[in-house]
N, C-alpha and C positions, 0 to 999 in steps of 0.2 A: 393323185399324187401318192407315191409309195410312202407308207408310214414307218419305214425302217431304213437304216443305213444312212450314209451321207447324202446331203442335198446335192443333186446333180447341177451342172452348170446351167442347164435350161431352167430347172426348178429355182435355182438361186436368183436368176434374173426376174422370174415371176414373183417370188417372195419379196425381194427387195423393192420392186415396184409397188407392191401392196403395202409393205411396211412404210415406205415414204409417203404413200397416199394417206395412210391412217395417222401418221405423225403430223402431217401438214393440214389434215382436214380440220376446217373451222378457223384457220388463220386467214386473215384478210388477203384477198388476191390469189389464194392457193386453191387448187382443185378440191372438190369434195370427194371423200372416199365413198365407195359403193359396197353393197352387201357382198359382192364377189371378192372384194379385198379382204373382208373379214374371213370369208371361207378359205381363202388361200393361206392366210396367216395361221388359222386354226388347224388347217390340214398339215402344217409343218411342225406342229407342237412336238411330235414324237421323233423328229428327225435329229440326226447327229450333226451338230454345228461346231464341232471342235476345230474344224479348219477355218472357221470364220474369225475375223479380227474381233477384238474386244468391243470396238465401236459398233460393229455390225450386230454382235450378240446383244449389246445394250439396246440398239434400235429395235431389234426384233422383240425383245422382252417388253419394251414399252408398248409396241403395237399390239402384242399379245394380250397385255392387261386390258387395253381398251376393247379389243375384240371379244375377249371372254366376258367382260362386263356387259357389253352391248348385246351379246348373245344370251344373256340371262344366267351366266355362270359366275355369280359374285364371289363365292368361296374360292374357286380356282383363280379368279382374278387377283384376289388378295394374296394368295400363295405366290402368284407370278410377280407381284410387287417386290417381295423379298429377293427373288432371283434377279429381278431387274436392278435392284439397289446394288447387289454385288457386282454385276456386270458394269454398271456405271462407275463404280470405284475403280475397277480394272481399266476402264477406258478413259479415266480422267486426264491422263497425261497425253494420250495420242489423239483424242477426238476433238473435233471442232466445238468450241464452247456453245455455239448456237444449237448444234445437234444435241449436245448434252442438255441444254436448257429445254429443248422441245421434249426430249425423253423424260426429263424430270417432271415436266408439266403433266404428262400423261400418267405417270405413277401417282402424282399428287391428285389428279382428277379421280382416279380409281379409289384412292384412300378416302377422299371426301364423300364420294357417292356411296361408299359402304359404311359411312359413319365414323371414319377415323380422321376427324378434322385436324387434330394436332399433327399427325403425320403429313397431311396435305400441306399445312403451313410450313413444315420443315422442308419438304421438297421445293415448295415455291420460293422460299428464301434462298436456298442454294442456287436455284435456277436464276434468280435475279442477280446473284453474284456473278454467275457465268456470263450473263448478258452485259455486265459492266465491261468485260473484256472484249465482247463481240456483240454490239448492240443490234437488235432487230425489233423494231416497234411492234410488229404484229405478234411476235412471240411474247414480248414484254406485256402487251395488252392481255393476252391469255393468262399469263402467270399472275399478273396483278389481280385479275378477276377471280382466279382461284384462291389467292391469298385473302382477298376481301370476303369471299364466301366462307372460307374456313374460319376466319375471325368472327364473322357474324354467327355462324352455327355454334361456335364455342362461347358466344356471349360477349365478345370483346368489341362492342358496338362502336365506340369512338375510334378505335384503330381501324375497324372495318370501313367506317365512313371516310376516313382520311385516305385509305387505299382506293376506295371507289373514286374519289375525286382525282387522285393521281392518275388512275387508269383512264378516266374519261377526259382528263386534260390532254392526254396524248393519244386519243382514240384515232386509229388509222382512217376511219371512215366517219367523219363528223356529219351531222345532219340527220337524215331520215333513217339511218340504219338501226336495226333492232339492237337493244342491249343484249349482250351474250347472256346465256342462262346463268352464269356464275354471278355476274353483277346484278341481274334481276333478282336472284335469290338473296344476295346480300342486302340489296335495297329493300326487299320485302321484309326481311327479318328486322332491319333497323326501324322501318316504319311501323311494323307490328309492335315492337317494344315501346315506341313512343306514342302509340295510339293514333298514328297519322294515316287514317284510311284514305284521305285525299291523295296522298303521294302514291299509294298503291293503285288507286283509280286512274291517276294520271299515267302511270307506267303502263297499265293495261290498255289504256285508250290511246297511247302514243302511236305514231306511224311506224310501220315496220313492213318488211317485204315478206309476205306469206311464203313465197317459194324458198326462202332461206331459213325458215323456222325449223330448227332441229328437234329431234325427239326430246332432248334435254330441255330445250327452251319451251317446248309445248308442255312438258311436265311442270316446269317452274311456274309457268303462267297459270296452270290449273291450281297449284298450291296457293298462288297469290289470289286467285278468284275466291278460293275457299276462305282465306283469311279476311278478304274484303267483306264477304257476306257475314262472317262471324263478328267482325268488328262493327258492322252496321246493325247488329242485332237480329240478323236473319239467320237463325240457327238452322232452320229447316233447309234454307238455301245452301248453307255450308255443308250440311250432311249430304244433300243431293250431289253437290259438286264433287265431294270426296268419294262418294259411293260410285259415281260414274267413272271417276279416275281409277279407283282400286279394282273395280270389276269390269272395266272396259276391255276390249279385245287386245289392246296394246299393253295391258297392265304388267304382263310377264316381262316385257322389255324394259320397264322402268327400274332403275336401281333401288337398292334397299332404303337409301336415305329418303327418297321421294315417297315410297310406299309407306314407310314408317310415319312420316309427317302427316300424310293423308289420314292414316288410321288414328293417330293421336288427335288430330283436329276433329275428325268425325266423333270420336269418343267424348271429347270435351264439349262438343255441341250437344250431345245427348245429356251430359251432366247438367249443362245449363238449362236444358228443357225438363230436368227432373226425371230422366229416364235412365237410371243407373244400370238396369238390366241390359238395355241396348248398348250402353257404353262398354260394359264388361264384355259383352258378346263380340264387339268389334276387335277386342284385344286377345281373345282366347287363343292360346297356342303361339302368340307372337312374342319372341324374345326381345328384350331391350337392346338397342344397338350398342356397339363398343363405345366406351367413354360416355355413355348415356347422352349422346348428342340428340337423340329423341328418347325421352325417358318414360316408358310405359308404366314404370313403378310410380312415378309422380301422378299419372292419370288414375291409376288404380287407387292410390291414396285419396285422391279427390272423391272417387266413388264411395270408398269406405266412410269418409267423413260425412258425405251427404246422407249415408244410410245410418248415421249415428253409431259407427263402429270404429272409434278412434284407435283402439289397440291394434286392429288389423291395419290401419293406416301406418302406424309405427312399424309394424312388422314388415310390410312391403318396402318401406323406405330404408330399412336396415341394409338392403342390398346397395342402395345409393351411398351410404356411409362406407361400406366395405370397398367401394370403388376408389375411395381416397382422392388424391390430387388429380387423378385422371378424369374425374367426373366433369362433364361439361359445365362451364360457368353459367351458361345460358339458362339451364334448368335447375342448377343447384340452389339459388335463392328460393325458388318455388318449393323445393323439397323441404328446406328448413322451415318455410312458412307453414306448410301442411303439418309438419311435425309439431310446430308450436301450437297450432290450432288443436291438434289431437291431444296434446298434453294439457291444454287448457280445458278441454272437454272432460278429461279424466280427473282434473283437479290438481295437477302437478304444476302449480303456478311458477315456482322458481325455475324449473327446467323449461317451461314454456317461454318465460321471459328471455332466457338465454338463446333459445332457438330463434325467437322473433327478432331479437337484436342482431343476431348473426345474419338472418335473412335480409334485414333492412340495410345493414352495413355493406353486404355484398351487392345488393341492388343499387345502392347509392354509388358504389364504385363503378358499376357497369352502366350507369346512366338513367336509372329509373326503376321503380317498383311496380311491376305490372303482373304480379304473381297471384292475385286473389281470385282468379276464375274458378268457379265451382265451389267456393268456400262461403259459408254463412257469415254475415256481417257481425253478428253479436259477439262471437269470440274475438274477432278482429278488433272491434271497438275496445274491448277490455284490454287486449294486449297493447294497443296503441296508447290507451290512457296510462297504463303502468310504465310504458316506455318514456312518456313525457315526465313522469316522476323520477324514474331511474336515470335517464339521460336527457335532461331538459333541453340542452342546446341541440343535440342530435334529433331529439323528438320533434322539435319545432322545424328543423330542416326537413324531416320526413314529411311533415304536413305541407310545408311551403314548396319544396322542390321535387318531391317524389309524387308519383301518381296518387291522387286523393283516394285513400282506401275507403273512406266513408261514402264516396260518391259511386262506388261500384255497385251495380244492381245485384239484388239477391238472385241466386238461381231459383228456378221454380220449385215449389214444394213437391214432395213425392205424392203420388196418387194412391199410396197404400202405406200401411205400417210395416216396416221391415220385420221379418221373422226373427225371433230371438233364438239363436242356436248356441249350444254349448261348444266348447273348443273341440271336443271329440266329434260332435255332430258335424261341425264345420269341416273338420279334417276328412271325415267320411264323405261329405257332400262333394268335395273336390274330386275324390277318386271315382265317384259314381259317373262322372263325365268321361272317364277313360274306358279303355277296352278291357281292363282287368276284371277278373272274377272276384267274388267275395272272399274266397280263401286267399287269393293273391293280395287283395286289399288288406286283409288281416295281417298278412306277413309284412306288408309295407308299414303298417301302423304298430307292429310288434304287440299285437293282442290276439286273443283267440277268435275263432270264427263265431262262437256264441256271443262274444262281446260285440262284434261287428253287427250281428243280427239284431241284438238288443238296441243298439244305437240307430240302426236302420228303421226299426219299428217306430221308435220315438220320432225320428225325422219324418217318416211318412205321415204320422199323426199330426205333426205341426204344419206340414205342407198341405194336408188334406188330400193326399194321393194314395194310390194302392200299388203302383208299379215303379220300377226304376226309371223307365222311359219318361213317365209323367213327372217324376221327381226332378229329373235332369231338365226337362222343359220348364218347370216351375222355377227351379233355381236359376236358370239362365235369365228368365224374365225378371227376377228380383236382383240380378247382378251378384249372386252369391256363389257362382260356380267358378271358384278360383282353381286353376290347374295346379296341383301340388308340384308338378314337375318344373314349374317356373321358379320355385324356391331355390 
């Protein structure tokens, strides 16, 4: 297909057929799109479509976002969502409401799978409004599944469960059909929050048609298997499941949301095993998703607390606070809890009590406090004792109705004593893992090259190494190699 000029009439027919296949793919009773449909849509990206109607441009943009995402071009897919949003506004008056709802669902799907749960929920709600005017049970089932998943990813579990029930009450194919990936993801997150491993086991063991399992469904089932192993105390099994998922031959085809969840779960399993170096290594160079729907800063804070470095835990969670109201509610209570523990370790009891109270109130509003993974029980006990004094009624509610903090097992102790580094040495340690030369590192730290060399000698002595390569290897093993470019 020529990549310049207007789309010819012959090309138009091919493109529209592929667009329709991609928009309908996954709906009950509709044909499944093929890789060739993705190729056709992507080949038309650079074509002039000014002679198309607004509805046709909106349909193409929706199909393009799905094609780009499934082809592994997540950033371009997100950019295409903004274009699709504009075309849908232009087509609102002339297009069939069912067509608009299907297009909105694909834009929402792309947002969710790239970590933008709130945007997905917005698209899904508008789509449901369109379906009031022109009902289509299959499209409604898809949209409700996406809304349920976006709510669960954002931590709104009660609302998510209600949406799951609504979706499954009107399921087009009752009986043995597999749950769509969106509902499976929502149900997994709800069960994980409530500590209900049996529900995840039942979902994974339920009947389904293997020939109809999509890439997204396969990815969601892998995440569910990882959580099941984790919740069952099989941390090694969780790590293995996630490593197979992240490093498998299909890994590049999975969207950012799935990969980020797998990496975070792998890292937290290493934390539970007392292996912070392996936990930190799993996250090196990995940015936190938009809205912190998967919060790597939370995991890094858990690592620092385990290593007895509370100030570093506070530093990395500052990014979460800067995120403001956009921060995912699902991970926000855990952030406040770790900040409370870090402040308790430092001796800032008043500030620790405020953070802990905020964590508990948020968790109570979301349906349960399950935020203590990777955190030592001793500071939690002290925080809870003071909560009972400061807020007696709420403190008793925490004990009675929220997951029993005192019943959470301790993470395994470290097999080594963490190396005590000064702030300067720690700052230098992070840059050693980059490609920068010492003069370039000195420039980044706003110090002289001689100062860098002095800190480097001291660092080598503490680590017991004589080369930069050995220092990097040792720091990675200790979980002390923070990439400064993540700040």
